C-alpha positions as CSV (number, residue, x, y, z in Angstrom):
1,M,29.8,133.0,118.8
2,R,31.7,134.3,115.8
3,A,34.0,136.2,118.1
4,V,34.9,133.1,120.1
5,I,35.8,131.2,116.9
6,L,38.1,134.0,115.7
7,K,39.8,134.1,119.1
8,R,40.5,130.4,119.0
9,I,41.9,130.6,115.5
10,S,44.2,133.4,116.5
11,W,45.4,131.5,119.5
12,G,46.1,128.4,117.3
13,A,48.1,130.4,114.8
14,F,50.1,131.9,117.7
15,L,51.0,128.5,119.1
16,M,52.1,127.2,115.7
17,L,54.4,130.2,115.3
18,V,55.9,129.5,118.7
19,L,56.5,125.8,118.0
20,A,58.1,126.6,114.6
21,A,60.5,129.1,116.1
22,S,61.5,126.6,118.8
23,A,62.2,123.8,116.3
24,D,64.2,126.2,114.2
25,A,66.3,127.2,117.2
26,Q,66.9,123.6,118.2
27,S,68.0,122.6,114.6
28,R,70.5,125.6,114.5
29,R,71.9,124.6,117.9
30,R,72.3,120.9,116.8
31,G,74.0,122.0,113.5
32,A,76.5,124.2,115.4
33,T,77.3,121.3,117.7
34,N,77.6,118.5,115.1
35,P,78.5,119.9,111.6
36,P,77.1,117.7,108.9
37,A,80.3,118.0,106.8
38,S,82.5,116.3,109.4
39,N,80.0,113.7,110.8
40,P,77.5,112.4,108.2
41,P,74.2,110.9,109.6
42,A,74.3,107.4,110.9
43,Q,71.5,106.3,108.6
44,Q,73.6,107.3,105.6
45,Q,76.7,105.4,106.8
46,Q,74.9,102.2,107.7
47,Q,72.5,102.0,104.7
48,P,72.5,98.4,103.6
49,V,73.5,97.4,100.0
50,T,73.3,94.2,98.0
51,N,76.5,92.2,97.5
52,P,76.5,91.3,93.7
53,A,78.7,88.2,94.4
54,T,76.4,86.5,96.9
55,G,73.1,88.4,96.6
56,N,73.0,89.0,100.3
57,T,72.3,92.3,102.0
58,V,75.3,93.7,103.8
59,T,76.1,96.9,105.7
60,P,79.3,98.6,104.5
61,P,81.7,99.6,107.3
62,A,82.0,103.2,108.4
63,A,84.8,105.2,106.7
64,P,87.9,105.6,109.0
65,P,88.5,109.1,110.3
66,Q,91.0,111.1,108.3
67,Q,94.3,111.5,110.1
68,A,96.8,114.3,109.3
69,A,100.1,113.0,108.0
70,P,103.2,113.9,110.0
71,A,105.0,116.9,108.7
72,G,108.0,116.3,106.5
73,V,107.1,112.7,105.7
74,P,106.9,111.9,101.9
75,P,103.5,110.6,100.7
76,S,104.9,107.1,99.9
77,L,106.0,106.7,103.6
78,R,102.9,108.0,105.3
79,Q,100.6,105.6,107.2
80,D,97.0,105.8,106.2
81,G,95.5,103.3,108.6
82,I,95.3,100.5,105.9
83,G,98.8,99.0,106.1
84,T,102.5,99.5,105.6
85,P,103.5,100.7,102.1
86,V,104.7,97.8,100.0
87,D,107.8,99.4,98.5
88,T,109.0,101.0,101.8
89,P,111.9,99.2,103.5
90,R,111.2,98.5,107.1
91,K,114.1,99.2,109.5
92,S,114.5,97.0,112.5
93,L,113.4,98.8,115.7
94,R,115.5,96.6,118.0
95,I,119.1,95.3,117.8
96,D,118.9,91.9,116.0
97,G,121.9,90.4,117.8
98,V,124.3,91.1,120.7
99,S,125.5,94.4,119.2
100,E,124.3,96.8,116.6
101,R,125.6,96.2,113.1
102,A,125.5,99.3,111.0
103,P,125.8,98.6,107.3
104,N,128.7,100.5,105.7
105,R,127.4,101.9,102.4
106,D,130.5,103.8,101.7
107,R,132.8,100.9,100.9
108,V,134.5,101.0,97.5
109,P,136.2,98.1,95.6
110,I,140.0,97.8,95.3
111,A,141.1,99.0,91.9
112,Y,142.4,96.5,89.4
113,D,146.1,96.3,88.5
114,H,146.7,97.9,85.2
115,I,147.6,95.5,82.4
116,R,149.3,97.0,79.4
117,E,148.3,95.9,75.9
118,D,151.9,94.8,75.2
119,D,152.0,92.7,78.4
120,K,149.0,90.5,77.4
121,F,151.0,87.4,76.4
122,W,147.9,85.1,76.1
123,E,144.1,85.7,76.5
124,K,140.9,83.6,76.4
125,Q,137.3,84.6,76.7
126,I,134.8,82.1,78.2
127,W,131.2,82.2,79.4
128,Q,130.1,80.4,82.5
129,V,126.8,79.7,84.3
130,I,126.3,79.9,88.0
131,D,123.4,77.7,89.2
132,V,122.1,78.9,92.6
133,R,120.8,75.4,93.4
134,E,124.3,74.1,93.9
135,K,125.5,73.7,97.5
136,M,128.4,76.2,97.1
137,N,126.0,78.8,95.7
138,L,123.6,78.9,98.6
139,P,124.4,82.6,99.3
140,F,122.7,83.4,96.0
141,Q,119.4,82.2,97.6
142,Y,119.6,84.3,100.8
143,N,116.2,86.1,100.4
144,V,116.3,88.0,103.7
145,E,116.3,91.7,104.7
146,D,119.1,93.2,106.7
147,E,118.6,95.5,109.7
148,S,118.1,98.5,107.5
149,G,115.3,96.7,105.5
150,V,117.3,96.1,102.3
151,N,116.8,92.7,100.7
152,Q,120.0,90.7,100.2
153,L,118.9,88.6,97.2
154,L,121.2,89.3,94.3
155,I,118.5,89.8,91.7
156,N,116.8,92.4,93.9
157,I,120.2,94.2,94.3
158,L,120.7,94.2,90.5
159,L,117.2,95.5,89.8
160,N,117.4,98.2,92.4
161,A,120.7,99.3,91.0
162,V,119.1,99.6,87.5
163,K,116.0,101.3,88.9
164,N,118.1,103.9,90.8
165,K,120.3,104.5,87.8
166,E,123.4,103.4,89.6
167,V,124.3,101.2,86.7
168,E,123.2,100.9,83.1
169,A,121.6,97.7,81.8
170,F,122.2,96.3,78.3
171,S,119.9,94.3,76.1
172,A,120.5,90.5,75.7
173,V,120.5,90.7,71.9
174,D,124.2,90.3,72.3
175,D,126.8,90.1,75.0
176,R,129.0,93.0,73.8
177,F,127.0,95.7,75.8
178,S,125.9,97.5,72.6
179,T,122.2,98.3,73.3
180,L,120.9,100.0,76.4
181,I,117.6,98.8,78.0
182,S,115.4,100.6,80.5
183,Y,114.1,99.4,83.8
184,D,110.5,99.5,82.5
185,E,111.5,97.2,79.6
186,I,113.1,94.8,82.1
187,M,110.0,94.6,84.3
188,T,107.8,94.1,81.2
189,R,109.9,91.0,80.3
190,L,109.7,89.8,83.9
191,S,106.1,90.5,84.7
192,G,104.4,91.1,81.3
193,E,102.7,94.1,80.0
194,V,100.5,96.4,82.2
195,R,96.9,95.6,81.3
196,S,93.5,97.1,82.3
197,V,91.0,94.7,83.8
198,R,87.4,95.2,84.9
199,S,87.1,95.0,88.7
200,V,83.8,94.8,90.7
201,D,83.8,96.0,94.3
202,P,82.2,93.0,96.3
203,V,80.6,95.4,98.8
204,T,79.3,98.3,96.7
205,G,79.0,96.5,93.4
206,E,80.7,99.4,91.6
207,E,82.6,98.5,88.4
208,K,85.8,100.2,87.4
209,M,88.9,99.6,85.3
210,V,92.2,99.0,87.2
211,E,95.7,98.6,85.8
212,T,97.6,95.4,86.9
213,R,100.4,93.1,85.9
214,D,101.7,89.8,87.0
215,E,103.8,89.7,90.2
216,F,107.5,88.9,89.7
217,N,108.9,86.2,91.9
218,P,112.6,86.8,92.5
219,E,113.1,83.2,93.4
220,A,112.4,82.2,89.8
221,I,115.9,83.3,88.8
222,K,117.9,80.1,89.2
223,Q,121.0,80.9,87.1
224,Y,123.4,83.7,86.3
225,K,125.6,83.9,83.2
226,I,129.0,85.6,83.5
227,K,131.3,86.6,80.8
228,E,135.0,86.7,81.7
229,V,138.4,86.9,80.2
230,W,141.5,85.0,81.3
231,V,144.8,86.8,80.5
232,F,148.4,86.1,81.2
233,D,150.2,89.2,82.4
234,Q,153.7,89.0,81.1
235,E,155.0,91.8,83.4
236,A,153.6,90.1,86.6
237,S,154.1,86.5,85.2
238,A,150.7,85.6,86.5
239,L,147.4,84.4,85.0
240,K,144.6,86.8,85.9
241,V,140.9,86.7,85.4
242,R,138.5,89.7,84.8
243,I,134.7,89.4,84.9
244,L,133.2,91.5,82.2
245,G,129.5,91.0,82.6
246,I,126.7,89.4,84.6
247,A,123.3,88.4,83.2
248,P,120.3,86.9,85.2
249,M,118.8,83.9,83.4
250,V,115.1,83.4,83.0
251,S,113.7,79.9,82.4
252,R,111.3,79.2,79.5
253,M,108.8,76.4,79.7
254,N,107.0,74.5,77.0
255,D,103.2,74.2,76.9
256,D,103.3,70.8,78.6
257,G,105.4,72.2,81.5
258,T,108.7,70.8,80.4
259,F,111.9,72.9,80.6
260,R,112.8,74.5,77.2
261,G,115.9,76.5,78.2
262,A,117.2,79.5,80.0
263,L,117.9,82.9,78.3
264,P,119.7,86.0,79.6
265,L,117.3,88.7,80.8
266,F,119.8,91.6,80.5
267,W,123.5,92.2,80.8
268,L,125.3,94.4,83.4
269,Y,128.9,95.6,82.8
270,Y,130.7,94.2,85.9
271,P,133.4,96.9,86.3
272,D,130.5,99.4,86.6
273,L,128.6,97.1,89.0
274,R,131.5,96.6,91.4
275,P,130.9,99.8,93.5
276,V,127.3,98.7,94.0
277,L,128.2,95.1,94.9
278,A,130.7,96.4,97.4
279,K,127.9,97.9,99.6
280,Y,126.0,94.7,100.3
281,D,127.0,91.8,102.5
282,V,126.8,88.2,101.6
283,Y,125.4,85.5,103.8
284,N,128.2,83.4,105.3
285,Q,126.8,79.9,106.2
286,N,129.8,79.1,108.4
287,N,130.1,82.3,110.5
288,D,127.6,85.1,110.8
289,A,130.2,87.5,112.3
290,A,132.5,87.1,109.3
291,T,131.0,89.5,106.7
292,M,131.9,89.5,103.0
293,T,130.5,91.6,100.2
294,W,129.1,90.5,96.9
295,E,132.1,92.1,95.2
296,D,134.4,90.0,97.4
297,L,132.5,86.8,96.5
298,F,133.0,87.3,92.8
299,E,136.6,88.5,93.0
300,M,137.7,85.6,95.3
301,R,135.8,83.1,93.1
302,F,133.6,81.8,96.0
303,F,131.1,80.3,93.6
304,S,130.6,77.2,91.6
305,S,130.1,77.4,87.8
306,F,130.4,75.5,84.6
307,V,131.6,76.6,81.2
308,V,129.0,76.9,78.4
309,K,131.1,78.6,75.8
310,E,134.6,79.7,74.8
311,K,135.4,82.2,72.1
312,N,135.5,80.3,68.8
313,A,135.4,80.8,65.0
314,F,131.7,79.8,64.7
315,N,130.6,81.8,67.8
316,R,128.6,78.9,69.1
317,E,128.0,77.5,72.6
318,I,128.8,73.9,73.7
319,S,125.1,73.0,73.6
320,N,125.0,73.7,69.8
321,Y,127.3,70.8,69.0
322,I,127.0,68.5,72.0
323,K,123.5,67.4,72.9
324,D,124.2,65.1,75.9
325,G,124.2,67.0,79.2
326,V,127.0,65.0,80.8
327,M,129.2,65.4,77.8
328,R,128.6,69.1,77.8
329,L,129.8,69.3,81.4
330,L,132.9,67.3,80.5
331,E,133.6,69.6,77.6
332,G,133.3,72.6,79.8
333,Q,135.7,71.1,82.3
334,A,138.1,70.4,79.5
335,I,138.1,74.1,78.7
336,K,139.0,74.9,82.3
337,D,141.8,72.4,82.3
338,K,143.2,73.8,79.1
339,I,143.4,77.3,80.7
340,F,145.0,75.8,83.8
341,N,147.6,73.8,81.8
342,K,148.4,76.9,79.6
343,E,149.7,78.7,82.7
344,Q,151.7,75.7,83.8
345,D,153.2,75.2,80.4
346,L,154.6,78.8,80.5
347,W,157.0,77.9,83.3
348,E,160.3,76.1,83.1
349,Y,161.7,73.9,85.9
């Protein structure tokens, strides 16, 4: 009887060893076929979690498979399956018209005629404001991308020129281009300081600190201030005008929502800006085939503006001594008429 019991115990131990070896072989074969590093278990991917916002139990989505980025593509231009990068211009994949229109980025402005100091018979500096809401200034509101994906709105062109260091920006503490200002300082004035806020993931409930700032709306720029000088060239016997600077104006509102005033954001020296403006076309509301650059628009005076200041002994604007809006417009028009009459008075018939 004792021998029979020992024989059964030995056979049971032998069967357990065989089953353990078979299970170990199957686990090794399964691990070689499906590596755990590349494909995690399904139970781990679909483990439900509690949404802290609603208190309901939800199942987080499976992580998308990692795709190799194309060779030679910068990280900012790669597609990660989530969406198109925000700051990447999107080129049109089809011809948007009857023929392909390739933008000419190599255009250069025509050089100014040289005016000698001794030939300046008469000169007057004035400051004018261009309001984009006027009918003649509709091209300043053309917020559309061209075929190459570049936005045509003037404020975006100016900001990109400063960001790419194509032109230097000057602080609005004065209009004599005396103090440089960086692109980060400009964006701080437009969108506020970068601040850290606490963010809670609505799916996992994880709390983390993220950096954010208010989004800048380019359509909030409703006015541009220009500084220009009118000079009578004695050698050419002609009255000429030279734009010296351009400044976008930002509106300031009171606590009750009423308009307080508009202040220059920064100044750009126009002679330095001319090569940049010559590269971008302006929207022509009468004929889409007749293209014109931003530099052409300013040089040919295809805009409507009103005078807000002329050079004077007290260095004050018209609004400082005339409070009525209509009377300020009439005073500005009187300054324009005085410049026009000055040229006519220099001729003899």
